[in-house]
GUNU-253525 format. One record per residue (C-alpha): residue number from 1; residue in three letters; y, z, x. Coordinates in steps of 0.25 Angstrom, whole numbers. Layout:
<site><n>NUM</n><res>ALA</res><Y>Y</Y><Z>Z</Z><X>X</X></site>
...
//
This chain:
<site><n>1</n><res>MET</res><Y>98</Y><Z>115</Z><X>20</X></site>
<site><n>2</n><res>ASN</res><Y>91</Y><Z>127</Z><X>14</X></site>
<site><n>3</n><res>GLN</res><Y>76</Y><Z>124</Z><X>12</X></site>
<site><n>4</n><res>GLU</res><Y>73</Y><Z>137</Z><X>4</X></site>
<site><n>5</n><res>ARG</res><Y>80</Y><Z>140</Z><X>-9</X></site>
<site><n>6</n><res>LYS</res><Y>86</Y><Z>153</Z><X>-13</X></site>
<site><n>7</n><res>ALA</res><Y>81</Y><Z>161</Z><X>-25</X></site>
<site><n>8</n><res>GLY</res><Y>89</Y><Z>156</Z><X>-37</X></site>
<site><n>9</n><res>GLU</res><Y>93</Y><Z>143</Z><X>-30</X></site>
<site><n>10</n><res>PRO</res><Y>88</Y><Z>130</Z><X>-37</X></site>
<site><n>11</n><res>SER</res><Y>76</Y><Z>124</Z><X>-31</X></site>
<site><n>12</n><res>ALA</res><Y>73</Y><Z>109</Z><X>-27</X></site>
<site><n>13</n><res>LEU</res><Y>63</Y><Z>108</Z><X>-39</X></site>
<site><n>14</n><res>ILE</res><Y>74</Y><Z>100</Z><X>-46</X></site>
<site><n>15</n><res>TRP</res><Y>70</Y><Z>88</Z><X>-37</X></site>
<site><n>16</n><res>LEU</res><Y>56</Y><Z>87</Z><X>-44</X></site>
<site><n>17</n><res>TRP</res><Y>62</Y><Z>76</Z><X>-52</X></site>
<site><n>18</n><res>LEU</res><Y>61</Y><Z>67</Z><X>-40</X></site>
<site><n>19</n><res>THR</res><Y>46</Y><Z>71</Z><X>-39</X></site>
<site><n>20</n><res>VAL</res><Y>44</Y><Z>67</Z><X>-54</X></site>
<site><n>21</n><res>PHE</res><Y>52</Y><Z>54</Z><X>-51</X></site>
<site><n>22</n><res>VAL</res><Y>43</Y><Z>51</Z><X>-39</X></site>
<site><n>23</n><res>ILE</res><Y>30</Y><Z>53</Z><X>-47</X></site>
<site><n>24</n><res>ALA</res><Y>35</Y><Z>45</Z><X>-58</X></site>
<site><n>25</n><res>PHE</res><Y>39</Y><Z>33</Z><X>-50</X></site>
<site><n>26</n><res>ASP</res><Y>26</Y><Z>34</Z><X>-42</X></site>
<site><n>27</n><res>LEU</res><Y>17</Y><Z>34</Z><X>-54</X></site>
<site><n>28</n><res>ILE</res><Y>25</Y><Z>23</Z><X>-61</X></site>
<site><n>29</n><res>THR</res><Y>24</Y><Z>14</Z><X>-48</X></site>
<site><n>30</n><res>LYS</res><Y>10</Y><Z>17</Z><X>-46</X></site>
<site><n>31</n><res>GLN</res><Y>7</Y><Z>13</Z><X>-61</X></site>
<site><n>32</n><res>LEU</res><Y>15</Y><Z>0</Z><X>-59</X></site>
<site><n>33</n><res>ALA</res><Y>7</Y><Z>-3</Z><X>-47</X></site>
<site><n>34</n><res>GLU</res><Y>-6</Y><Z>0</Z><X>-55</X></site>
<site><n>35</n><res>ASN</res><Y>-2</Y><Z>-9</Z><X>-66</X></site>
<site><n>36</n><res>TYR</res><Y>4</Y><Z>-21</Z><X>-59</X></site>
<site><n>37</n><res>LEU</res><Y>-3</Y><Z>-22</Z><X>-45</X></site>
<site><n>38</n><res>SER</res><Y>-17</Y><Z>-26</Z><X>-42</X></site>
<site><n>39</n><res>TYR</res><Y>-25</Y><Z>-16</Z><X>-33</X></site>
<site><n>40</n><res>GLY</res><Y>-23</Y><Z>-21</Z><X>-18</X></site>
<site><n>41</n><res>GLN</res><Y>-16</Y><Z>-34</Z><X>-22</X></site>
<site><n>42</n><res>PRO</res><Y>-2</Y><Z>-33</Z><X>-15</X></site>
<site><n>43</n><res>VAL</res><Y>10</Y><Z>-38</Z><X>-22</X></site>
<site><n>44</n><res>PRO</res><Y>21</Y><Z>-43</Z><X>-12</X></site>
<site><n>45</n><res>ILE</res><Y>35</Y><Z>-37</Z><X>-14</X></site>
<site><n>46</n><res>LEU</res><Y>41</Y><Z>-39</Z><X>0</X></site>
<site><n>47</n><res>PRO</res><Y>35</Y><Z>-44</Z><X>13</X></site>
<site><n>48</n><res>VAL</res><Y>32</Y><Z>-30</Z><X>17</X></site>
<site><n>49</n><res>PHE</res><Y>29</Y><Z>-24</Z><X>3</X></site>
<site><n>50</n><res>ASP</res><Y>19</Y><Z>-26</Z><X>-7</X></site>
<site><n>51</n><res>LEU</res><Y>14</Y><Z>-18</Z><X>-20</X></site>
<site><n>52</n><res>THR</res><Y>-1</Y><Z>-16</Z><X>-18</X></site>
<site><n>53</n><res>LEU</res><Y>-9</Y><Z>-7</Z><X>-27</X></site>
<site><n>54</n><res>LEU</res><Y>-18</Y><Z>2</Z><X>-19</X></site>
<site><n>55</n><res>TYR</res><Y>-25</Y><Z>15</Z><X>-21</X></site>
<site><n>56</n><res>ASN</res><Y>-25</Y><Z>26</Z><X>-11</X></site>
<site><n>57</n><res>PRO</res><Y>-36</Y><Z>37</Z><X>-12</X></site>
<site><n>58</n><res>GLY</res><Y>-31</Y><Z>44</Z><X>1</X></site>
<site><n>59</n><res>ALA</res><Y>-18</Y><Z>49</Z><X>6</X></site>
<site><n>60</n><res>ALA</res><Y>-6</Y><Z>42</Z><X>14</X></site>
<site><n>61</n><res>PHE</res><Y>-11</Y><Z>29</Z><X>21</X></site>
<site><n>62</n><res>SER</res><Y>-24</Y><Z>30</Z><X>13</X></site>
<site><n>63</n><res>PHE</res><Y>-28</Y><Z>43</Z><X>21</X></site>
<site><n>64</n><res>LEU</res><Y>-42</Y><Z>47</Z><X>17</X></site>
<site><n>65</n><res>ALA</res><Y>-43</Y><Z>36</Z><X>6</X></site>
<site><n>66</n><res>GLY</res><Y>-57</Y><Z>32</Z><X>10</X></site>
<site><n>67</n><res>GLU</res><Y>-63</Y><Z>46</Z><X>7</X></site>
<site><n>68</n><res>ASP</res><Y>-72</Y><Z>49</Z><X>-5</X></site>
<site><n>69</n><res>GLY</res><Y>-62</Y><Z>55</Z><X>-14</X></site>
<site><n>70</n><res>TRP</res><Y>-59</Y><Z>69</Z><X>-9</X></site>
<site><n>71</n><res>GLN</res><Y>-46</Y><Z>65</Z><X>-3</X></site>
<site><n>72</n><res>ARG</res><Y>-40</Y><Z>63</Z><X>-18</X></site>
<site><n>73</n><res>TRP</res><Y>-42</Y><Z>78</Z><X>-20</X></site>
<site><n>74</n><res>PHE</res><Y>-37</Y><Z>82</Z><X>-6</X></site>
<site><n>75</n><res>PHE</res><Y>-24</Y><Z>74</Z><X>-8</X></site>
<site><n>76</n><res>THR</res><Y>-22</Y><Z>79</Z><X>-22</X></site>
<site><n>77</n><res>ALA</res><Y>-23</Y><Z>93</Z><X>-16</X></site>
<site><n>78</n><res>ILE</res><Y>-13</Y><Z>90</Z><X>-5</X></site>
<site><n>79</n><res>ALA</res><Y>-3</Y><Z>84</Z><X>-15</X></site>
<site><n>80</n><res>VAL</res><Y>-4</Y><Z>96</Z><X>-25</X></site>
<site><n>81</n><res>GLY</res><Y>-2</Y><Z>105</Z><X>-13</X></site>
<site><n>82</n><res>VAL</res><Y>10</Y><Z>97</Z><X>-7</X></site>
<site><n>83</n><res>SER</res><Y>16</Y><Z>96</Z><X>-21</X></site>
<site><n>84</n><res>ILE</res><Y>15</Y><Z>111</Z><X>-23</X></site>
<site><n>85</n><res>MET</res><Y>21</Y><Z>114</Z><X>-10</X></site>
<site><n>86</n><res>LEU</res><Y>33</Y><Z>104</Z><X>-12</X></site>
<site><n>87</n><res>ILE</res><Y>36</Y><Z>110</Z><X>-26</X></site>
<site><n>88</n><res>SER</res><Y>36</Y><Z>123</Z><X>-20</X></site>
<site><n>89</n><res>TRP</res><Y>45</Y><Z>118</Z><X>-9</X></site>
<site><n>90</n><res>LEU</res><Y>55</Y><Z>112</Z><X>-19</X></site>
<site><n>91</n><res>TYR</res><Y>55</Y><Z>125</Z><X>-27</X></site>
<site><n>92</n><res>LYS</res><Y>60</Y><Z>133</Z><X>-14</X></site>
<site><n>93</n><res>LEU</res><Y>69</Y><Z>122</Z><X>-10</X></site>
<site><n>94</n><res>PRO</res><Y>84</Y><Z>123</Z><X>-14</X></site>
<site><n>95</n><res>ARG</res><Y>88</Y><Z>112</Z><X>-24</X></site>
<site><n>96</n><res>GLU</res><Y>100</Y><Z>108</Z><X>-14</X></site>
<site><n>97</n><res>ASN</res><Y>90</Y><Z>103</Z><X>-4</X></site>
<site><n>98</n><res>LYS</res><Y>89</Y><Z>89</Z><X>-10</X></site>
<site><n>99</n><res>TRP</res><Y>83</Y><Z>82</Z><X>2</X></site>
<site><n>100</n><res>LEU</res><Y>71</Y><Z>90</Z><X>4</X></site>
<site><n>101</n><res>ALA</res><Y>69</Y><Z>92</Z><X>-11</X></site>
<site><n>102</n><res>VAL</res><Y>69</Y><Z>76</Z><X>-13</X></site>
<site><n>103</n><res>ALA</res><Y>59</Y><Z>75</Z><X>-1</X></site>
<site><n>104</n><res>LEU</res><Y>50</Y><Z>85</Z><X>-7</X></site>
<site><n>105</n><res>THR</res><Y>50</Y><Z>79</Z><X>-21</X></site>
<site><n>106</n><res>LEU</res><Y>48</Y><Z>65</Z><X>-16</X></site>
<site><n>107</n><res>ILE</res><Y>35</Y><Z>71</Z><X>-9</X></site>
<site><n>108</n><res>LEU</res><Y>31</Y><Z>78</Z><X>-21</X></site>
<site><n>109</n><res>GLY</res><Y>33</Y><Z>66</Z><X>-30</X></site>
<site><n>110</n><res>GLY</res><Y>25</Y><Z>58</Z><X>-21</X></site>
<site><n>111</n><res>ALA</res><Y>14</Y><Z>68</Z><X>-19</X></site>
<site><n>112</n><res>LEU</res><Y>12</Y><Z>70</Z><X>-34</X></site>
<site><n>113</n><res>GLY</res><Y>13</Y><Z>55</Z><X>-37</X></site>
<site><n>114</n><res>ASN</res><Y>1</Y><Z>52</Z><X>-28</X></site>
<site><n>115</n><res>LEU</res><Y>-6</Y><Z>65</Z><X>-33</X></site>
<site><n>116</n><res>PHE</res><Y>-5</Y><Z>59</Z><X>-47</X></site>
<site><n>117</n><res>ASP</res><Y>-13</Y><Z>46</Z><X>-42</X></site>
<site><n>118</n><res>ARG</res><Y>-23</Y><Z>54</Z><X>-35</X></site>
<site><n>119</n><res>LEU</res><Y>-26</Y><Z>63</Z><X>-47</X></site>
<site><n>120</n><res>VAL</res><Y>-26</Y><Z>52</Z><X>-57</X></site>
<site><n>121</n><res>TYR</res><Y>-32</Y><Z>40</Z><X>-49</X></site>
<site><n>122</n><res>GLY</res><Y>-38</Y><Z>46</Z><X>-37</X></site>
<site><n>123</n><res>HIS</res><Y>-30</Y><Z>38</Z><X>-28</X></site>
<site><n>124</n><res>VAL</res><Y>-15</Y><Z>35</Z><X>-25</X></site>
<site><n>125</n><res>ILE</res><Y>-9</Y><Z>22</Z><X>-30</X></site>
<site><n>126</n><res>ASP</res><Y>-1</Y><Z>14</Z><X>-19</X></site>
<site><n>127</n><res>PHE</res><Y>6</Y><Z>1</Z><X>-21</X></site>
<site><n>128</n><res>ILE</res><Y>17</Y><Z>0</Z><X>-11</X></site>
<site><n>129</n><res>SER</res><Y>12</Y><Z>-8</Z><X>1</X></site>
<site><n>130</n><res>VAL</res><Y>21</Y><Z>-11</Z><X>13</X></site>
<site><n>131</n><res>HIS</res><Y>17</Y><Z>-20</Z><X>25</X></site>
<site><n>132</n><res>TRP</res><Y>22</Y><Z>-27</Z><X>37</X></site>
<site><n>133</n><res>GLU</res><Y>15</Y><Z>-39</Z><X>44</X></site>
<site><n>134</n><res>GLY</res><Y>1</Y><Z>-36</Z><X>38</X></site>
<site><n>135</n><res>SER</res><Y>2</Y><Z>-21</Z><X>41</X></site>
<site><n>136</n><res>TYR</res><Y>2</Y><Z>-13</Z><X>28</X></site>
<site><n>137</n><res>PHE</res><Y>7</Y><Z>1</Z><X>26</X></site>
<site><n>138</n><res>PRO</res><Y>-2</Y><Z>9</Z><X>17</X></site>
<site><n>139</n><res>ALA</res><Y>1</Y><Z>7</Z><X>2</X></site>
<site><n>140</n><res>PHE</res><Y>10</Y><Z>18</Z><X>-4</X></site>
<site><n>141</n><res>ASN</res><Y>17</Y><Z>22</Z><X>-17</X></site>
<site><n>142</n><res>ILE</res><Y>29</Y><Z>29</Z><X>-22</X></site>
<site><n>143</n><res>ALA</res><Y>23</Y><Z>42</Z><X>-21</X></site>
<site><n>144</n><res>ASP</res><Y>20</Y><Z>39</Z><X>-6</X></site>
<site><n>145</n><res>SER</res><Y>34</Y><Z>34</Z><X>-4</X></site>
<site><n>146</n><res>ALA</res><Y>40</Y><Z>47</Z><X>-10</X></site>
<site><n>147</n><res>ILE</res><Y>32</Y><Z>56</Z><X>-1</X></site>
<site><n>148</n><res>THR</res><Y>36</Y><Z>48</Z><X>11</X></site>
<site><n>149</n><res>ILE</res><Y>51</Y><Z>48</Z><X>8</X></site>
<site><n>150</n><res>GLY</res><Y>50</Y><Z>63</Z><X>4</X></site>
<site><n>151</n><res>ALA</res><Y>42</Y><Z>66</Z><X>17</X></site>
<site><n>152</n><res>ILE</res><Y>53</Y><Z>59</Z><X>26</X></site>
<site><n>153</n><res>MET</res><Y>64</Y><Z>67</Z><X>18</X></site>
<site><n>154</n><res>LEU</res><Y>56</Y><Z>80</Z><X>21</X></site>
<site><n>155</n><res>GLY</res><Y>55</Y><Z>76</Z><X>36</X></site>
<site><n>156</n><res>LEU</res><Y>70</Y><Z>73</Z><X>37</X></site>
<site><n>157</n><res>ASP</res><Y>73</Y><Z>86</Z><X>30</X></site>
<site><n>158</n><res>VAL</res><Y>65</Y><Z>94</Z><X>40</X></site>
<site><n>159</n><res>VAL</res><Y>73</Y><Z>87</Z><X>51</X></site>
<site><n>160</n><res>PHE</res><Y>86</Y><Z>88</Z><X>45</X></site>
<site><n>161</n><res>GLU</res><Y>84</Y><Z>103</Z><X>41</X></site>
<site><n>162</n><res>ALA</res><Y>80</Y><Z>106</Z><X>56</X></site>
<site><n>163</n><res>ARG</res><Y>93</Y><Z>100</Z><X>60</X></site>
<site><n>164</n><res>ARG</res><Y>101</Y><Z>107</Z><X>50</X></site>
<site><n>165</n><res>GLU</res><Y>94</Y><Z>121</Z><X>54</X></site>
<site><n>166</n><res>LYS</res><Y>97</Y><Z>118</Z><X>69</X></site>
<site><n>167</n><res>ALA</res><Y>111</Y><Z>114</Z><X>66</X></site>
<site><n>168</n><res>ALA</res><Y>113</Y><Z>127</Z><X>58</X></site>
<site><n>169</n><res>ALA</res><Y>107</Y><Z>135</Z><X>69</X></site>
<site><n>170</n><res>LYS</res><Y>116</Y><Z>129</Z><X>79</X></site>
<site><n>171</n><res>ILE</res><Y>128</Y><Z>132</Z><X>70</X></site>
<site><n>172</n><res>GLU</res><Y>124</Y><Z>146</Z><X>68</X></site>
<site><n>173</n><res>GLN</res><Y>121</Y><Z>148</Z><X>83</X></site>
<site><n>174</n><res>GLU</res><Y>135</Y><Z>143</Z><X>86</X></site>
<site><n>175</n><res>SER</res><Y>142</Y><Z>151</Z><X>76</X></site>
<site><n>176</n><res>SER</res><Y>135</Y><Z>164</Z><X>81</X></site>
<site><n>177</n><res>THR</res><Y>138</Y><Z>162</Z><X>96</X></site>
<site><n>178</n><res>PRO</res><Y>150</Y><Z>170</Z><X>100</X></site>
<site><n>179</n><res>ILE</res><Y>162</Y><Z>162</Z><X>104</X></site>
<site><n>180</n><res>LYS</res><Y>168</Y><Z>166</Z><X>118</X></site>
<site><n>181</n><res>ASN</res><Y>182</Y><Z>169</Z><X>116</X></site>
<site><n>182</n><res>GLU</res><Y>189</Y><Z>168</Z><X>129</X></site>
<site><n>183</n><res>GLY</res><Y>203</Y><Z>173</Z><X>125</X></site>
<site><n>184</n><res>LYS</res><Y>215</Y><Z>173</Z><X>134</X></site>
<site><n>185</n><res>LYS</res><Y>216</Y><Z>185</Z><X>144</X></site>
//
């Protein structure tokens, strides 16, 4: 599918409603976690799933969480830069490219949801805890989930786009190859 829209063609910015939904859902669930959970106290939901309120001043998997505060502004700058890039990409993307548009808006919504936390609280609020036989995956939130799903979709788009381009090139090559016509003598 065409990754670049033509002049006058509608852009994929229409999909920004999904970004707004992700941000709202993320902020609401984080506020619920703040209101109803005690910090660091797991509330078992399933044998492999708890709700546990935790704060992450770092990035994914608490990367740089132990630093003295500079990482807050570093990750804020990254989130702002990535958000600008994603909005620009959506503007250039044709509206019909729904899969890629959804992937980009999920990533954007997650980035902005966590950016809000960094700017307002100085840390990201996490509350989803998944574990198996005493091994815990780092706690996460709805924004993190949206970023992960969007990134997987983006990766799949890259794979499928490469396959589509390869198939199109093969068809074009076959149609331009002269056919030997060995008529009757």
